[in-house]
TORBA-36166 format. One line per field, with one value per residue: x, z, y of N, C-alpha, C in turn. Coordinates in nm, 2 decimals. Each point is the difference from the previous one (the first is absolute). Last residue first. Layout:
<marmars>
nX = X;...
nZ = Z;...
nY = Y;...
caX = X;...
caZ = Z;...
caY = Y;...
cX = X;...
cZ = Z;...
cY = Y;...
</marmars>
This chain:
<marmars>
nX = 9.41;-0.47;-0.50;-0.45;-0.39;-0.04;-0.12;-0.26;-0.31;0.00;0.28;0.25;0.48;0.49;0.34;0.01;0.11;0.11;0.16;-0.07;-0.44;-0.24;0.04;-0.21;-0.49;-0.17;0.02;-0.34;-0.39;-0.03;-0.04;-0.47;-0.08;0.08;0.35;0.21;0.27;0.34;0.19;0.07;0.22;0.10;0.20;0.20;0.08;0.26;0.49;0.21;0.08;0.36;0.39;0.13;0.00;-0.20;-0.09;-0.31;-0.52;-0.49;-0.52;-0.44;-0.34;0.20;0.31;-0.08;0.00;0.41;0.26;-0.06;0.19;0.42;0.11;-0.01;0.34;0.38;0.52;0.51;0.34;0.32;-0.23;-0.34;0.11;0.08;-0.36;-0.20;0.17;-0.22;-0.52;-0.32;-0.40;-0.14;0.03;0.19;-0.25;-0.52;-0.50;-0.56;-0.52;-0.52;-0.53;-0.49;-0.11;0.14;0.43;0.39;0.14;0.25;0.46;0.26;0.13;0.34;0.39;0.30;0.01;-0.18;-0.06;-0.11;-0.25;-0.49;-0.43;-0.43;-0.24;-0.22;0.07;0.07;0.12;0.08;0.22;0.44;0.32;-0.07;0.22;0.44;0.15;-0.04;0.24;0.42;0.48;0.34;0.29;0.40;0.40;0.31;0.30;0.42;0.33;0.26;0.34;0.37;0.24;0.26;0.03;0.01;-0.12;-0.43;-0.50;-0.07;-0.09;-0.48;-0.25;-0.02;-0.31;-0.45;-0.11;-0.02;-0.20;-0.26;-0.37;-0.44;-0.19;-0.38;-0.22;-0.39;-0.38;-0.30;-0.38;-0.21;-0.17;-0.26;0.05;0.20;-0.23;-0.23;-0.35;-0.33;-0.49;-0.22;0.06;0.20;0.37;0.32;0.33;0.31;0.38;0.53;0.55;0.48;0.31;0.36;0.06;-0.11;-0.48;-0.53;-0.33;-0.44;-0.34;-0.30;-0.13;-0.08;0.29;-0.05;0.15;0.27;0.51;0.37;-0.12;0.06;0.49;0.17;-0.14;0.28;0.45;-0.06;-0.03;0.40;0.15;-0.19;0.15;0.44;0.02;-0.06;0.39;0.11;-0.11;-0.43;-0.24;-0.34;-0.36;-0.42;-0.33;-0.32;-0.32;-0.18;-0.25;-0.04;0.21;-0.06;-0.05;0.04;0.18;0.44;0.10;-0.07;0.32;0.40;0.05;0.28;0.46;0.16;0.08;0.37;0.39;0.07;0.11;0.45;0.30;0.03;0.26;0.49;0.25;-0.15;-0.33;-0.45;-0.48;-0.49;-0.54;-0.55;-0.55;-0.52;-0.48;-0.38;-0.50;-0.42;-0.43;-0.37;-0.48;0.11;0.34;0.35;0.51;0.52;0.55;0.52;0.42;-0.15;-0.10;-0.44;-0.32;-0.12;-0.38;-0.42;-0.43;-0.38;-0.43;-0.37;0.19;0.19;0.38;0.26;0.30;0.54;0.41;0.34;0.29;0.38;0.29;0.29;0.36;0.39;0.27;0.25;0.28;0.04;0.26;0.39;0.26;-0.13;0.25;0.34;0.19;0.10;0.02;0.22;0.35;-0.09;-0.04;0.40;0.20;0.29
nZ = 14.26;-0.12;-0.06;-0.25;-0.01;0.37;0.39;0.18;0.02;0.12;-0.21;-0.36;-0.24;-0.24;-0.34;-0.17;-0.40;-0.49;-0.40;-0.10;0.06;0.34;0.46;0.14;0.10;0.44;0.34;0.03;0.20;0.47;0.13;-0.18;-0.39;-0.47;-0.44;-0.55;-0.48;-0.40;-0.44;-0.42;-0.03;0.36;0.31;0.47;0.50;0.35;-0.04;0.20;0.48;0.08;-0.02;0.40;0.52;0.49;0.49;0.24;-0.12;-0.23;-0.10;-0.37;-0.26;-0.22;-0.40;-0.47;-0.45;-0.20;-0.19;-0.48;-0.34;-0.09;-0.29;-0.47;-0.29;0.01;0.19;0.14;0.28;0.27;0.27;-0.20;-0.15;0.29;0.09;-0.35;-0.12;0.11;0.22;0.46;0.43;0.54;0.50;0.24;0.08;0.19;0.10;0.12;-0.12;0.08;-0.08;-0.26;-0.50;-0.38;0.03;-0.04;-0.45;-0.29;0.08;-0.21;-0.43;-0.01;0.16;-0.25;-0.51;-0.41;-0.39;0.11;0.26;0.15;0.32;0.38;0.47;0.25;-0.01;0.08;-0.27;-0.37;-0.34;-0.07;-0.32;-0.43;-0.13;-0.06;-0.42;-0.36;-0.14;-0.35;-0.23;-0.23;0.20;0.21;-0.21;-0.12;0.32;0.02;-0.24;0.15;0.24;-0.17;-0.21;0.23;0.06;-0.15;-0.47;-0.11;-0.04;0.33;0.42;0.05;0.07;0.42;0.26;0.04;0.18;0.48;0.44;0.03;0.03;0.20;0.52;0.41;0.54;0.49;0.40;0.35;-0.08;-0.52;-0.53;-0.39;-0.44;-0.45;-0.25;-0.28;-0.13;-0.02;0.09;-0.40;-0.42;-0.53;-0.48;-0.33;-0.40;-0.20;-0.35;-0.12;-0.19;-0.12;-0.30;-0.25;-0.25;-0.30;-0.19;-0.24;0.14;0.08;0.21;0.05;0.02;0.22;0.33;0.42;0.46;0.30;0.10;-0.34;-0.39;-0.05;-0.14;-0.48;-0.27;0.03;-0.24;-0.47;-0.17;-0.12;-0.43;-0.38;-0.09;-0.22;-0.44;-0.32;0.01;0.15;0.03;0.14;0.48;0.38;0.46;0.22;0.26;0.06;0.28;0.21;0.39;0.38;0.56;0.50;0.55;0.44;0.04;-0.18;-0.44;-0.37;-0.14;-0.29;-0.47;-0.20;-0.01;-0.30;-0.40;-0.08;-0.03;-0.42;-0.35;-0.03;-0.21;-0.47;-0.21;0.18;0.28;0.45;0.26;-0.28;-0.01;0.12;0.23;0.19;0.22;0.19;0.26;0.11;0.08;0.16;0.21;0.26;-0.19;-0.45;-0.08;0.34;0.08;0.20;-0.11;0.19;0.32;0.46;0.23;0.14;-0.34;-0.45;-0.06;0.10;0.02;-0.38;-0.16;0.05;-0.10;-0.04;0.03;0.17;-0.14;0.03;0.28;0.18;-0.25;-0.02;0.33;0.02;-0.24;0.12;0.37;-0.15;-0.46;-0.50;-0.25;-0.17;0.15;-0.13;-0.43;-0.17;-0.23;-0.35;-0.51;-0.36;0.10;0.11;-0.37;-0.37;-0.51;-0.34
nY = 13.69;0.29;0.10;0.24;0.26;0.38;0.15;-0.46;-0.50;-0.53;-0.38;-0.40;-0.19;-0.22;-0.24;-0.56;-0.20;-0.29;-0.23;-0.45;-0.25;-0.31;0.12;0.41;-0.06;-0.16;0.31;0.33;-0.17;0.06;0.39;0.31;0.41;0.41;0.08;0.14;-0.10;0.09;0.31;0.29;0.44;0.40;0.46;0.18;0.09;-0.25;0.04;0.38;-0.09;-0.21;0.24;0.28;-0.17;-0.07;0.12;0.29;-0.17;0.15;0.05;0.21;0.28;0.41;-0.13;-0.15;0.23;0.10;-0.29;-0.11;0.20;-0.07;-0.32;0.02;0.07;-0.35;-0.10;-0.11;0.12;-0.25;-0.33;-0.27;-0.38;-0.38;-0.23;-0.31;-0.44;-0.46;0.01;-0.04;-0.10;0.05;0.02;0.35;0.45;-0.02;0.21;0.10;0.25;0.14;0.11;0.10;-0.16;0.19;0.26;-0.22;-0.16;0.32;0.02;-0.32;0.12;0.28;-0.18;-0.30;0.22;0.16;-0.25;-0.49;-0.49;-0.22;-0.18;-0.14;-0.23;-0.33;-0.55;-0.56;-0.41;-0.26;0.28;0.13;-0.18;0.13;0.45;0.04;-0.12;0.28;0.42;0.08;0.18;0.24;0.32;-0.15;-0.03;0.39;0.11;-0.21;0.09;0.33;-0.10;-0.11;0.31;0.41;0.51;0.52;0.22;0.24;-0.23;-0.32;0.12;0.08;-0.36;-0.17;0.20;-0.10;-0.45;-0.18;-0.35;-0.48;-0.32;-0.11;0.20;0.09;0.06;-0.11;0.10;0.21;0.37;0.10;0.16;0.17;0.30;0.01;-0.39;-0.50;-0.41;-0.35;0.07;0.08;-0.30;0.02;0.17;0.34;0.32;0.41;0.29;0.19;0.17;0.37;0.41;0.32;0.47;0.35;-0.10;-0.20;-0.39;-0.44;-0.45;-0.50;-0.56;-0.45;-0.42;-0.31;-0.31;-0.24;0.08;0.01;0.24;0.46;0.14;0.03;0.36;0.39;0.02;0.14;0.43;0.28;-0.08;0.17;0.47;0.02;0.01;0.33;0.44;0.49;0.43;0.22;-0.09;-0.13;-0.15;-0.30;-0.35;-0.41;-0.42;-0.51;-0.42;-0.31;-0.02;-0.07;0.18;0.28;0.45;0.12;-0.16;0.29;0.34;-0.09;-0.02;0.37;-0.06;-0.33;0.17;0.28;-0.24;-0.25;0.25;0.13;-0.32;-0.01;0.33;0.17;0.33;0.18;0.18;0.28;0.26;-0.02;-0.13;-0.23;-0.15;-0.31;-0.30;-0.43;-0.19;-0.34;-0.27;-0.20;0.15;0.21;0.39;0.35;0.21;0.19;0.20;0.01;0.09;0.34;0.40;0.13;0.20;-0.15;-0.38;-0.41;-0.20;0.13;-0.06;0.33;0.50;0.54;0.44;0.59;0.44;0.26;0.14;-0.27;-0.19;0.28;-0.02;-0.45;0.02;0.17;-0.22;-0.31;0.06;-0.24;-0.40;-0.28;-0.37;-0.47;-0.13;0.31;0.56;0.28;-0.21;-0.28;-0.32;-0.48;-0.38;-0.08;-0.17;-0.32
caX = 0.06;0.11;0.09;0.12;0.00;0.06;0.02;0.09;0.02;-0.08;-0.04;-0.08;-0.14;-0.04;0.03;-0.06;0.01;-0.05;0.02;0.16;0.02;-0.08;0.05;0.11;0.05;0.00;0.15;0.10;0.00;-0.03;0.16;0.07;-0.03;-0.05;-0.11;-0.02;-0.13;-0.02;0.06;-0.06;-0.11;0.05;-0.10;0.03;-0.11;-0.14;-0.05;0.01;-0.07;-0.10;0.00;-0.09;0.12;0.00;0.07;0.11;0.12;0.12;0.05;0.10;-0.07;-0.10;0.03;-0.01;-0.14;-0.07;0.07;-0.05;-0.12;0.00;0.04;-0.12;-0.10;-0.11;-0.14;-0.06;-0.09;0.07;0.08;-0.03;0.01;0.14;0.00;-0.09;0.07;0.12;0.09;0.01;0.15;-0.06;-0.08;0.10;0.08;0.14;0.08;0.17;0.11;0.12;0.15;0.00;-0.03;-0.16;-0.13;-0.01;-0.08;-0.12;-0.03;-0.04;-0.09;-0.12;-0.07;-0.06;0.14;0.01;0.08;0.01;0.12;0.09;0.05;0.09;0.06;-0.04;0.08;-0.07;0.02;-0.09;-0.14;-0.04;0.00;-0.04;-0.19;-0.01;0.03;-0.12;-0.03;-0.13;-0.11;-0.06;-0.13;-0.13;-0.07;-0.11;-0.07;-0.11;-0.08;-0.11;-0.09;-0.05;-0.07;0.01;-0.03;0.09;0.10;0.10;0.01;0.06;0.10;0.10;-0.02;0.11;0.16;0.02;-0.01;0.08;-0.03;0.08;0.08;0.04;0.01;0.13;0.02;0.15;0.01;0.09;0.13;-0.09;0.10;-0.05;-0.06;0.10;0.01;0.09;0.11;0.11;0.00;0.03;-0.07;0.00;-0.17;-0.01;-0.12;-0.01;-0.15;-0.17;-0.11;-0.09;-0.06;-0.05;0.05;0.14;0.09;0.13;-0.02;0.19;0.01;0.04;-0.01;-0.09;0.02;0.00;-0.08;-0.11;-0.08;0.01;0.01;-0.13;-0.01;0.05;-0.06;-0.10;-0.04;0.00;-0.10;-0.02;0.08;0.03;-0.12;-0.02;0.06;-0.12;-0.08;0.05;0.15;-0.03;0.12;0.09;0.02;0.16;0.01;0.10;0.00;0.04;0.02;-0.06;-0.05;0.09;-0.07;-0.04;-0.11;-0.03;0.07;-0.09;-0.13;0.01;-0.06;-0.17;-0.01;0.05;-0.15;-0.12;0.00;0.02;-0.09;-0.08;0.02;-0.06;-0.15;-0.05;0.04;0.11;0.12;0.12;0.11;0.12;0.07;0.14;0.04;0.13;0.08;0.11;0.09;0.09;0.11;0.15;0.03;-0.05;-0.08;-0.10;-0.18;-0.07;-0.14;-0.08;0.04;0.03;0.13;0.09;0.00;0.15;0.07;0.12;0.04;0.14;0.03;-0.02;-0.12;-0.06;-0.07;-0.03;-0.14;-0.08;-0.08;-0.09;-0.09;0.00;-0.06;-0.11;-0.09;-0.06;-0.08;-0.11;0.05;-0.04;-0.13;-0.06;0.06;-0.11;-0.10;0.04;-0.08;0.08;-0.08;-0.16;0.07;-0.01;-0.10;-0.05;-0.06;-0.16
caZ = 0.10;-0.04;0.07;0.02;-0.07;-0.19;-0.02;0.02;-0.07;0.02;0.10;0.02;0.10;0.11;0.01;0.08;0.05;0.05;-0.03;0.09;-0.08;-0.18;-0.03;-0.02;-0.15;-0.11;-0.01;-0.05;-0.13;-0.05;0.04;0.13;0.05;0.17;0.07;0.19;0.07;0.09;0.14;0.03;-0.15;-0.05;-0.09;-0.08;-0.09;0.05;-0.09;-0.12;-0.04;0.01;-0.13;-0.10;-0.12;-0.09;-0.05;-0.04;0.08;-0.02;0.11;0.07;0.04;0.12;0.16;0.13;0.02;0.06;0.16;0.11;0.07;0.13;0.17;0.02;0.02;-0.10;-0.02;-0.10;0.00;-0.08;0.10;0.11;-0.15;-0.03;0.13;0.05;-0.06;-0.01;-0.12;-0.10;-0.12;-0.16;-0.06;0.00;-0.14;0.03;-0.10;0.11;0.03;-0.01;0.13;0.13;0.11;-0.02;0.00;0.16;0.08;-0.05;0.04;0.16;0.00;-0.07;0.11;0.10;0.11;0.09;-0.08;-0.17;0.05;-0.11;-0.11;-0.07;-0.09;0.11;-0.03;0.01;0.13;0.08;-0.04;0.10;0.14;0.02;0.04;0.11;0.15;-0.03;0.12;0.00;0.03;-0.11;-0.02;0.07;0.05;-0.17;0.01;0.16;-0.07;-0.10;0.08;0.05;-0.10;-0.03;0.07;0.10;-0.02;0.09;-0.09;-0.12;0.00;0.00;-0.11;-0.08;0.04;-0.05;-0.17;-0.05;-0.05;0.08;-0.09;-0.06;-0.13;-0.04;-0.17;-0.09;-0.17;0.08;0.16;0.17;0.06;0.08;0.13;0.07;-0.02;0.10;-0.05;-0.03;0.07;0.10;0.09;0.17;0.04;0.08;0.08;0.03;0.06;0.02;0.12;-0.06;0.12;0.06;0.11;-0.03;0.06;-0.04;-0.09;-0.01;-0.04;0.07;-0.06;-0.12;-0.05;-0.16;-0.07;-0.05;0.11;0.13;-0.05;0.04;0.15;0.10;-0.06;0.08;0.08;-0.01;0.00;0.14;0.09;0.03;0.02;0.19;0.04;0.07;-0.13;0.00;-0.04;-0.16;-0.08;-0.08;-0.09;-0.06;-0.02;-0.06;-0.11;0.05;-0.14;-0.12;-0.12;-0.13;-0.10;0.01;0.03;0.13;0.10;0.02;0.10;0.16;0.07;-0.05;0.12;0.15;-0.01;-0.09;0.17;0.10;-0.01;0.02;0.19;0.08;-0.01;-0.08;-0.13;-0.07;0.13;0.04;-0.10;0.08;-0.13;0.02;-0.11;-0.01;-0.10;0.08;-0.08;-0.01;-0.09;0.03;0.10;0.03;-0.12;0.00;-0.01;0.03;0.02;-0.14;-0.10;-0.04;-0.06;0.10;0.13;0.04;-0.09;0.07;0.15;0.01;-0.07;0.08;-0.08;0.10;-0.12;0.02;0.10;-0.13;-0.05;0.14;0.00;-0.17;0.08;0.07;-0.08;-0.10;0.03;0.07;0.15;0.05;0.01;-0.09;0.08;0.12;0.08;-0.03;0.17;0.13;0.07;-0.05;-0.09;0.13;0.09;0.14;0.11;0.03
caY = -0.05;-0.09;0.06;-0.10;-0.06;-0.05;0.07;0.08;0.10;0.12;0.01;0.13;-0.02;0.10;0.19;0.07;-0.06;0.08;0.15;0.04;0.11;-0.05;-0.13;0.01;0.11;-0.09;-0.14;0.09;0.02;-0.18;-0.03;-0.05;-0.14;-0.08;-0.01;0.02;-0.01;-0.11;-0.06;-0.16;-0.03;-0.15;-0.06;0.00;0.10;0.01;-0.12;0.01;0.09;-0.10;-0.10;0.10;0.04;-0.08;-0.09;0.08;-0.01;-0.08;0.01;-0.10;-0.14;0.07;0.04;-0.07;-0.04;0.15;0.04;-0.13;0.05;0.11;-0.10;-0.06;0.15;0.02;-0.03;-0.02;0.10;0.09;0.05;0.11;0.06;0.05;0.06;0.08;0.12;-0.01;-0.05;0.09;-0.04;0.03;-0.13;-0.10;0.01;-0.01;-0.04;0.02;-0.10;0.04;-0.05;0.02;-0.08;-0.03;0.08;0.05;-0.12;0.02;0.11;0.02;-0.12;0.08;0.13;-0.05;-0.03;0.09;0.13;0.04;0.07;-0.02;0.11;-0.05;0.12;0.13;0.12;0.12;0.06;-0.06;-0.05;0.07;-0.03;-0.15;-0.05;0.03;-0.12;-0.11;0.02;0.03;-0.13;-0.07;0.08;0.04;-0.11;-0.06;0.08;-0.03;-0.09;0.06;0.12;-0.13;-0.07;-0.13;-0.11;-0.03;-0.12;0.08;0.11;-0.07;0.01;0.11;0.06;-0.05;0.00;0.11;0.02;0.04;0.09;0.11;0.00;-0.17;0.03;-0.11;0.07;0.02;-0.05;-0.15;0.02;-0.06;-0.02;-0.11;0.02;0.01;0.09;0.08;0.13;-0.02;-0.07;0.11;0.01;-0.11;0.00;-0.11;-0.06;-0.11;0.01;-0.11;-0.03;-0.15;-0.01;-0.11;-0.11;0.00;0.11;0.05;0.14;0.07;0.16;0.13;0.15;0.01;0.11;-0.02;0.06;-0.05;0.06;-0.05;-0.17;0.03;0.02;-0.13;-0.08;0.04;-0.03;-0.12;-0.03;0.02;-0.07;-0.16;-0.06;0.09;-0.17;-0.05;-0.13;-0.14;0.02;-0.10;0.09;-0.06;0.11;0.02;0.14;0.02;0.10;0.13;0.08;-0.04;0.04;-0.03;-0.05;-0.14;0.04;0.04;-0.10;-0.12;0.02;0.06;-0.13;0.02;0.09;-0.05;-0.08;0.11;0.08;-0.10;-0.05;0.09;0.05;-0.10;0.02;-0.15;-0.02;-0.10;0.05;-0.14;-0.03;0.07;-0.01;0.02;0.07;0.04;0.01;0.09;0.07;0.15;0.00;0.07;-0.09;-0.08;-0.07;-0.10;0.07;-0.10;-0.03;0.04;-0.06;-0.21;0.01;-0.01;0.05;0.04;0.11;0.04;0.00;0.00;-0.10;-0.12;-0.12;-0.14;-0.08;-0.21;-0.02;-0.07;0.08;0.04;-0.05;0.03;0.11;0.04;-0.10;0.14;0.12;-0.04;0.02;0.14;0.08;0.13;0.11;0.06;-0.10;-0.18;-0.09;0.07;0.01;0.10;0.14;0.08;0.04;-0.03;0.12;0.02
cX = 0.17;0.08;0.06;0.07;0.09;-0.07;0.03;0.04;0.10;0.03;-0.12;-0.01;-0.09;-0.18;-0.03;0.05;-0.09;0.06;-0.08;0.02;0.16;0.07;0.00;0.10;0.17;0.00;-0.04;0.12;0.13;-0.02;0.03;0.12;0.02;-0.05;0.00;-0.08;0.02;-0.10;-0.09;0.05;-0.01;-0.09;0.02;-0.13;0.04;-0.13;-0.15;-0.06;-0.03;-0.11;-0.11;-0.02;-0.07;0.11;0.01;0.10;0.12;0.09;0.16;0.10;0.05;-0.08;-0.08;0.06;-0.01;-0.13;-0.11;0.03;-0.06;-0.16;-0.03;0.04;-0.09;-0.04;-0.11;-0.12;-0.09;-0.06;0.12;0.12;-0.10;-0.04;0.20;0.07;-0.07;0.05;0.16;0.10;0.00;0.12;-0.01;-0.10;0.14;0.08;0.11;0.12;0.09;0.06;0.13;0.12;0.01;-0.02;-0.12;-0.13;-0.01;-0.12;-0.15;-0.05;-0.04;-0.07;-0.14;-0.12;-0.09;0.08;0.02;0.06;0.09;0.10;0.16;0.01;0.10;-0.02;-0.11;0.05;-0.11;-0.01;-0.08;-0.12;-0.08;0.01;-0.01;-0.19;0.00;0.00;-0.14;0.00;-0.14;-0.09;-0.05;-0.13;-0.14;-0.07;-0.13;-0.11;-0.05;-0.06;-0.10;-0.13;-0.05;-0.11;0.04;-0.09;0.09;0.19;0.14;-0.04;0.08;0.11;0.08;-0.02;0.08;0.14;0.01;0.02;0.14;-0.04;0.14;0.11;0.11;0.01;0.13;0.03;0.20;0.00;0.06;0.16;-0.04;0.09;-0.05;-0.04;0.12;-0.04;0.03;0.14;0.16;0.07;0.03;-0.15;0.04;-0.16;0.05;-0.17;0.00;-0.10;-0.15;-0.05;-0.06;-0.04;-0.08;0.09;0.14;0.03;0.17;0.01;0.13;0.04;0.08;-0.01;-0.10;0.05;0.00;-0.15;-0.16;-0.03;0.04;-0.06;-0.21;-0.02;0.03;-0.13;-0.08;0.02;-0.02;-0.12;-0.03;-0.01;-0.07;-0.10;-0.01;0.00;-0.12;-0.05;0.04;0.16;-0.02;0.07;0.13;-0.01;0.13;0.01;0.08;0.00;0.07;0.06;-0.06;-0.01;0.12;-0.05;-0.06;-0.15;-0.03;0.01;-0.10;-0.12;-0.02;-0.06;-0.16;-0.07;0.00;-0.12;-0.11;-0.03;-0.07;-0.16;-0.07;-0.02;-0.08;-0.14;-0.12;-0.02;0.13;0.10;0.03;0.09;0.17;0.13;0.18;0.06;0.10;0.07;0.11;0.09;0.01;0.14;0.05;-0.04;-0.14;-0.08;-0.06;-0.18;-0.06;-0.15;-0.07;0.05;0.04;0.13;0.10;-0.02;0.18;0.07;0.09;0.03;0.20;0.10;0.02;-0.06;-0.08;-0.09;-0.05;-0.17;-0.10;-0.05;-0.14;-0.13;-0.12;-0.07;-0.11;-0.12;-0.05;-0.10;-0.10;0.04;-0.03;-0.15;-0.02;0.08;-0.09;-0.11;-0.02;-0.01;0.11;-0.05;-0.13;0.07;0.01;-0.15;-0.05;0.06
cZ = -0.08;0.08;-0.02;0.11;0.02;-0.01;-0.15;-0.06;0.06;-0.09;0.08;0.14;-0.03;0.02;0.10;-0.03;0.12;0.18;0.11;0.03;-0.01;-0.10;-0.14;0.00;-0.04;-0.11;-0.07;0.02;-0.08;-0.13;-0.06;-0.01;0.14;0.05;0.15;0.02;0.14;0.04;0.04;0.14;0.04;-0.14;-0.07;-0.12;-0.18;-0.11;0.06;-0.09;-0.11;0.00;-0.02;-0.14;-0.12;-0.13;-0.14;0.00;-0.01;0.09;-0.01;0.08;0.09;0.03;0.10;0.13;0.16;0.04;0.07;0.12;0.03;-0.02;0.08;0.20;0.08;0.05;-0.07;0.02;-0.13;-0.05;-0.11;0.02;0.08;-0.08;-0.03;0.08;0.02;-0.12;0.00;-0.11;-0.04;-0.12;-0.10;-0.06;0.05;-0.08;0.03;-0.13;0.06;-0.06;-0.03;0.11;0.11;0.11;-0.02;0.01;0.17;0.10;-0.03;0.05;0.13;0.01;-0.09;0.09;0.10;0.13;0.18;0.03;-0.15;0.08;-0.06;-0.07;-0.10;-0.13;0.05;-0.03;0.02;0.10;0.12;-0.01;0.10;0.11;0.00;-0.02;0.13;0.13;-0.01;0.18;0.07;0.10;-0.08;-0.08;0.11;0.06;-0.15;-0.04;0.07;-0.05;-0.10;0.07;0.09;-0.09;-0.05;0.11;0.13;-0.03;0.00;-0.13;-0.12;-0.01;-0.01;-0.14;-0.09;-0.01;-0.02;-0.18;-0.06;-0.07;0.06;-0.10;-0.02;-0.15;-0.06;-0.13;0.03;-0.20;0.04;0.09;0.16;0.03;0.07;0.13;0.10;-0.02;0.11;-0.02;0.00;0.13;0.10;0.06;0.14;0.07;0.06;0.10;0.02;0.04;-0.09;0.14;-0.04;0.13;0.02;0.07;0.01;0.10;-0.02;-0.01;-0.01;-0.10;0.08;-0.05;-0.08;-0.03;-0.10;-0.02;-0.01;0.10;0.17;0.02;0.05;0.15;0.08;-0.01;0.15;0.17;0.07;0.05;0.16;0.10;0.03;0.03;0.16;0.07;0.09;-0.10;0.00;-0.03;-0.14;-0.10;-0.06;-0.07;-0.02;-0.03;0.00;-0.18;0.03;-0.16;-0.07;-0.11;-0.10;-0.12;0.03;0.09;0.15;0.11;0.02;0.07;0.11;0.06;-0.01;0.06;0.16;0.06;-0.03;0.13;0.08;0.03;0.05;0.13;0.04;-0.01;-0.06;-0.14;-0.07;0.13;0.03;-0.18;0.08;-0.13;0.05;-0.13;0.03;-0.11;0.10;-0.10;0.02;-0.07;0.10;0.07;-0.02;-0.14;-0.04;-0.02;0.00;0.05;-0.19;-0.11;0.00;0.00;0.10;0.11;-0.01;-0.17;0.06;0.15;0.05;-0.01;0.09;-0.11;0.10;-0.11;-0.01;0.05;-0.12;-0.08;0.09;0.02;-0.15;0.01;0.11;-0.08;-0.12;0.08;0.09;0.17;0.06;0.05;-0.07;0.05;0.08;0.06;-0.07;0.13;0.12;0.09;-0.01;-0.06;0.12;0.02;0.11;0.12
cY = -0.01;-0.01;-0.14;0.04;-0.16;-0.08;0.05;0.15;0.11;0.09;0.11;-0.01;0.14;-0.07;0.10;0.10;0.11;0.00;0.03;0.13;0.02;0.09;-0.07;-0.10;-0.02;0.04;-0.07;-0.12;0.05;0.02;-0.14;-0.11;-0.01;-0.09;0.04;-0.05;0.07;0.00;-0.11;-0.05;-0.14;-0.01;-0.15;-0.05;-0.04;0.07;-0.04;-0.08;0.02;0.09;-0.07;-0.14;0.08;0.08;-0.06;-0.09;0.09;0.02;-0.10;0.06;-0.11;-0.12;0.03;0.07;-0.08;-0.08;0.09;0.06;-0.08;0.03;0.17;-0.01;-0.06;0.12;0.07;-0.05;-0.04;0.11;0.09;0.09;0.15;0.12;0.07;0.13;0.10;0.13;0.04;-0.09;0.11;-0.04;0.02;-0.17;-0.11;-0.01;-0.01;-0.09;0.02;-0.10;0.01;-0.02;0.10;-0.12;-0.12;0.12;0.02;-0.13;0.03;0.03;-0.04;-0.09;0.04;0.08;-0.08;-0.04;0.10;0.16;0.08;0.12;-0.09;0.13;-0.04;0.11;0.13;0.09;0.10;0.01;-0.09;-0.04;0.06;-0.04;-0.12;0.04;0.05;-0.10;-0.16;-0.02;0.01;-0.10;-0.09;0.00;-0.03;-0.09;-0.02;0.06;-0.05;-0.13;-0.03;0.04;-0.11;-0.06;-0.14;-0.10;0.00;-0.04;0.08;0.10;-0.09;-0.02;0.11;0.06;-0.09;0.10;0.11;0.06;0.04;0.11;0.09;0.03;-0.11;0.11;-0.09;0.03;-0.01;-0.06;-0.17;0.01;-0.02;-0.07;-0.13;0.07;0.08;0.15;0.04;0.08;0.00;-0.01;0.10;0.03;-0.13;0.02;-0.14;0.00;-0.13;0.07;-0.09;-0.03;-0.13;-0.02;-0.11;-0.11;-0.02;0.09;0.02;0.15;0.01;0.09;0.08;0.19;0.01;0.14;0.02;0.08;-0.14;0.00;-0.09;-0.20;-0.03;0.01;-0.18;-0.12;-0.02;-0.06;-0.19;-0.07;0.08;-0.07;-0.08;-0.07;0.07;-0.16;-0.05;-0.04;-0.18;0.00;-0.03;0.11;-0.06;0.11;0.00;0.19;0.08;0.09;0.09;0.05;-0.04;0.03;-0.08;-0.09;-0.19;0.01;0.06;-0.08;-0.13;0.02;0.01;-0.11;0.07;0.05;-0.09;-0.09;0.11;0.04;-0.07;-0.01;0.07;-0.01;-0.10;0.04;-0.10;0.07;-0.13;0.05;-0.12;-0.01;0.09;0.01;0.07;0.11;0.14;0.02;0.05;-0.04;0.12;-0.01;0.01;-0.09;-0.09;-0.02;-0.10;0.05;-0.11;0.01;0.00;0.05;-0.14;-0.02;-0.03;0.06;0.03;0.09;0.03;0.02;0.03;-0.10;-0.08;-0.12;-0.13;-0.05;-0.17;-0.01;-0.06;0.09;0.02;-0.12;0.06;0.08;0.00;-0.09;0.05;0.09;-0.07;0.02;0.10;0.03;0.14;0.17;0.08;-0.06;-0.13;-0.06;0.11;0.09;0.09;0.19;0.11;0.09;-0.05;0.11
</marmars>
């Protein structure tokens, strides 16, 4: 069977466009206004929010990418979990989804079936339903979802609203991008790769549910633009700065070692260029740690800003979560790394 990763130039969320170039292009587009559009792309939030009727809103997102694993069923699971994550980052529950699939004509149709089955099983786990989609023939396989949720507008989370004194909680360890890159080069223990895959196929459903009863002031998910990229967007949208303790950040086993060998995805360099003007790095910060902080995450965790007491409750209920910093008054830089 053909290895899916051998057919693509970039994998997972590392295939995202350079965030600075994307920002520059979007900033030149004429603004589209609508009284019912409550959240667009202006604050780089995870999904749009559109008023349906009264306090009921629709929350919509779309995400797809090339494979980061060779097994088609697992690829479908990862891509679906990644797309569903945007809905969880908004505090909502996925309701309905549609497939997006680019498929090479050289591959057996059974590969397509397994990709779609992986996505369907993950959507079923979320409690949502898949109802159709769109496919095209393409030289590189790509898969993802359009996802819609419905909620009360007062229950929707946003990446803005972080308050000074809040604690920052990250719900999944970092390092997916470098581990996938190292695996493609056959330079990492398979156990570490399996750990990264397990992280990627894990829905952010439990993290969302655990935080739902707490006072979440701001939330986002950590995906292709890295912890620092998405954290910077939260800081900018909220008018605050983030002080992050590097020693408190959880990393996937093998990630820092792979980064120290220079096994870094191209997206890491784009992210580093994007955030560097906005981040103050400690002079003692090791280069491999700095690199993983800019590592593009595929189906990464959620990043919460909430009162410290609630943060401690959240971490106690989620074994993979950690308090990684705090919200401080807006300074010269949006993020300070200690």
